[in-house]
C-alpha positions in Angstrom: -43.8 14.6 -6.8 -42.5 13.6 -10.2 -38.8 14.2 -11.0 -37.5 14.1 -14.6 -34.9 11.6 -15.8 -32.5 14.3 -16.8 -32.2 15.5 -13.0 -31.9 12.0 -11.9 -28.9 11.4 -14.2 -27.4 14.7 -13.1 -27.6 13.6 -9.5 -26.1 10.3 -10.2 -23.3 11.8 -12.1 -22.6 14.2 -9.2 -22.7 11.5 -6.5 -22.1 8.1 -8.2 -25.2 6.6 -6.4 -27.6 4.3 -7.9 -30.4 5.8 -10.1 -33.3 4.7 -7.8 -31.6 6.2 -4.9 -31.0 9.4 -6.7 -34.7 9.5 -7.7 -35.9 8.9 -4.2 -33.6 11.6 -2.8 -34.8 14.0 -5.4 -38.4 13.2 -4.5 -37.7 13.7 -0.8 -35.8 16.9 -1.5 -38.7 18.4 -3.5 -36.5 18.4 -6.5 -33.7 20.5 -4.8 -30.5 19.2 -6.2 -28.2 20.3 -3.3 -30.6 19.1 -0.8 -30.8 15.7 -2.5 -27.0 15.5 -2.5 -27.1 16.1 1.4 -29.8 13.4 1.8 -27.6 10.9 0.0 -24.6 11.8 2.0 -26.5 11.3 5.1 -27.6 8.0 4.0 -24.1 7.0 3.2 -22.9 8.1 6.7 -25.6 6.0 8.3 -24.6 3.0 6.2 -20.9 3.7 7.2 -21.9 3.9 11.0 -23.8 0.7 10.7 -21.0 -1.1 9.0 -18.1 0.2 11.1 -17.9 -2.7 13.6 -17.9 -5.5 10.8 -14.7 -7.4 10.2 -12.6 -6.4 7.1 -10.6 -9.4 6.1 -10.2 -8.5 2.5 -9.0 -5.5 0.7 -6.5 -4.0 -1.7 -3.2 -2.3 -1.8 -3.3 1.2 -3.5 -0.2 3.2 -4.7 0.4 6.6 -6.1 3.7 8.1 -7.5 4.5 11.7 -8.8 8.1 11.4 -9.9 8.2 15.0 -10.9 7.6 16.0 -7.3 9.6 12.9 -6.0 6.8 11.8 -3.8 4.7 8.5 -3.5 2.7 6.5 -1.1 1.2 3.2 -0.6 -1.9 2.2 1.4 -3.7 -1.0 2.6 -7.5 -0.4 2.2 -9.8 -3.0 3.9 -13.4 -4.2 3.1 -15.4 -7.2 4.0 -15.5 -9.3 0.8 -13.3 -10.2 -2.2 -15.8 -9.0 -4.8 -15.7 -5.5 -3.3 -12.0 -5.6 -3.2 -12.1 -6.2 -7.0 -14.6 -3.6 -7.8 -13.4 -0.6 -9.8 -14.8 1.9 -7.4 -12.9 0.4 -4.5 -9.7 0.2 -6.6 -10.1 3.9 -7.5 -10.7 4.7 -3.8 -7.4 2.9 -2.9 -5.4 4.7 -5.4 -6.9 8.0 -4.5 -6.3 7.5 -0.8 -2.6 6.7 -1.7 -2.6 10.0 -3.5 -3.9 11.7 -0.5 -1.1 10.2 1.7 1.5 11.2 -0.7 0.2 14.9 -1.0 -0.9 15.5 2.5 1.0 13.0 4.6 -0.7 10.7 7.2 0.7 8.2 9.6 -2.4 6.7 11.1 -5.8 5.7 9.7 -7.4 8.3 12.3 -5.2 11.1 11.0 -6.0 10.2 7.4 -9.8 10.0 7.7 -9.9 13.3 9.4 -8.1 15.3 6.7 -9.8 17.4 4.0 -10.0 15.3 0.9 -7.5 16.8 -1.6 -10.0 16.6 -4.5 -12.9 18.1 -2.5 -11.4 20.0 0.3 -15.0 20.8 1.7 -15.3 17.2 2.7 -13.2 14.9 4.7 -11.5 11.7 3.6 -13.9 9.8 5.8 -16.8 11.3 4.0 -15.2 10.3 0.6 -15.0 6.7 2.0 -18.6 7.0 3.1 -19.5 7.5 -0.7 -18.1 4.0 -1.4 -19.6 2.4 1.7 -23.1 3.7 0.6 -22.7 2.0 -2.8 -21.0 -1.2 -1.7 -22.8 -1.5 1.6 -19.7 -2.9 3.4 -17.3 -1.7 5.9 -14.4 0.1 4.2 -11.5 1.5 6.2 -7.7 2.2 5.7 -5.4 -0.1 7.7 -2.0 1.4 7.3 0.0 3.6 5.0 3.5 4.8 4.2 5.2 7.6 2.2 8.6 7.6 0.5 10.5 10.4 -1.4 13.2 10.1 -4.3 12.9 8.3 -7.6 10.2 5.8 -7.2 8.9 2.7 -8.7 5.9 0.4 -7.7 4.3 -2.9 -8.3 0.8 -4.3 -7.2 -0.1 -7.8 -8.0 -2.9 -8.4 -10.4 -5.3 -9.3 -7.5 -4.3 -6.2 -5.5 -3.2 -8.4 -2.6 0.4 -7.5 -2.5 1.9 -4.1 -3.4 5.4 -2.5 -3.2 6.7 1.0 -3.2 10.5 1.4 -3.7 12.8 4.5 -3.6 16.2 5.1 -4.9 18.7 7.9 -5.6 19.7 8.8 -9.2 18.3 9.7 -12.5 17.2 7.4 -15.2 14.7 7.4 -18.1 14.1 3.7 -17.8 11.6 3.2 -15.0 11.3 -0.5 -15.8 14.3 -1.4 -13.7 12.4 0.1 -10.7 9.2 -1.9 -11.5 11.5 -5.0 -11.7 12.9 -4.4 -8.4 9.4 -3.8 -6.9 8.1 -7.0 -8.4 11.4 -8.8 -6.8 10.4 -7.4 -3.5 6.9 -8.7 -3.8 8.2 -12.1 -4.6 11.1 -12.4 -2.2 9.8 -10.3 0.8 13.1 -9.0 2.1 13.5 -8.0 5.6 15.3 -4.7 4.9 16.6 -2.7 1.9 20.1 -2.3 3.2 22.3 -4.1 5.8 22.4 -1.1 7.9 18.7 -1.0 8.1 18.7 -4.2 10.1 18.8 -3.5 13.9 22.0 -4.5 15.4 20.4 -6.7 18.0 18.8 -8.7 15.2 22.3 -9.2 13.4 23.7 -10.1 16.8 21.0 -12.7 17.4 21.5 -14.2 13.9 25.3 -14.3 14.6 24.6 -16.2 17.8 22.6 -18.7 16.0 25.3 -19.0 13.1 28.0 -19.7 15.9 25.9 -22.4 17.5 25.3 -24.0 14.2 29.0 -23.7 13.3 30.2 -25.1 16.6 28.0 -28.2 15.9 29.2 -28.5 12.2 32.8 -27.7 13.1 33.3 -30.0 16.1 37.1 -30.6 16.6 37.9 -27.8 14.4 40.2 -24.8 15.5 38.2 -21.7 16.8 39.2 -19.6 13.9 37.7 -22.1 11.4 34.5 -22.3 13.4 34.3 -18.6 13.4 34.8 -18.4 9.6 32.0 -20.9 9.3 29.7 -18.8 11.4 30.6 -15.7 9.4 29.8 -17.6 6.2 26.4 -18.6 7.6 25.7 -14.9 8.5 26.6 -13.7 5.0 24.1 -16.2 3.6 21.4 -15.1 6.1 22.0 -11.5 5.0 21.9 -12.5 1.3 18.5 -14.0 1.8 17.1 -11.1 3.8 18.7 -7.9 2.7 17.3 -6.7 -0.6 20.4 -5.1 -1.9 22.3 -8.4 -1.4 19.5 -10.6 -2.7 20.2 -12.3 -6.1 17.8 -10.7 -8.8 14.9 -13.0 -9.4 15.1 -12.5 -13.2 18.9 -12.8 -13.4 20.7 -14.5 -10.3 24.1 -13.7 -11.7 23.7 -10.3 -10.2 22.3 -8.8 -6.9 19.6 -6.1 -6.6 22.5 -3.7 -5.5 24.5 -4.5 -8.6 21.4 -4.1 -10.9 20.5 -0.8 -9.6 24.3 0.3 -9.8 24.4 -0.7 -13.3 21.6 1.8 -14.0 23.2 4.5 -12.1 20.9 4.2 -9.2 21.3 3.6 -5.4 18.8 1.9 -3.2 17.1 4.1 -0.5 14.3 2.0 0.9 11.0 0.2 0.2 7.5 -0.5 1.7 5.9 -4.0 1.0 2.4 -4.6 2.1 0.2 -7.7 1.9 -3.6 -7.4 2.7 -4.3 -8.9 6.1 -0.9 -9.3 7.5 0.0 -7.9 10.9 2.0 -4.8 10.7 5.5 -5.1 12.2 
């Protein structure tokens, strides 16, 4: 059966699949557009099933923010190769899945892929991922995701390998300060946003280490001096690891906490992902 070029283009616009695949699907469907769509989606599912066991060592961080609604999300989307991670279709999918998480909420990859896709509720998120697998011919899967609420800022490194979502309280028209804080987080990789976010057992362990170092450093000194040395070491550790206490990378005369306070903002929390790292 012959199919005309206009129908092939229409099917390609509808599915995003290659022209030759669209033409073959239309031929198989006897010119029925809806049947051709189903043929292509079945092919995508078969490709997805075939690729599902292959290792996904590459990927990209996707972010979505709606500051009118005060919600945002971040996701790590994995694939097999660096070229696919840089492909516009993959980038669009990563950001689209971040939007899905922000609007619908999902805590695990299994929960996410089973959801109706927000832009096409008749299909699942897994089927939307299958569209990209069918085109890229690689295993594609979400690895982890998180959602924050409040006034939000973000930063994704140019290669997509590191991404940050940060949340604050307050009101500002200058969102550049939030992007600056997100860039700082990407560079400095703090352990926690605020001191109280660090588990007490971790603080106690660091204090134990600090005391051991202080005792070595303060041999033959009074106990109260040794304790002050230990407290100083702990303060240094906190300044290195707590975001609000870290010196701002662009202006080390002020901490991140001071930077935000000057803008009338208060830090709430952040999520930082690097592709391929083991989740804590």
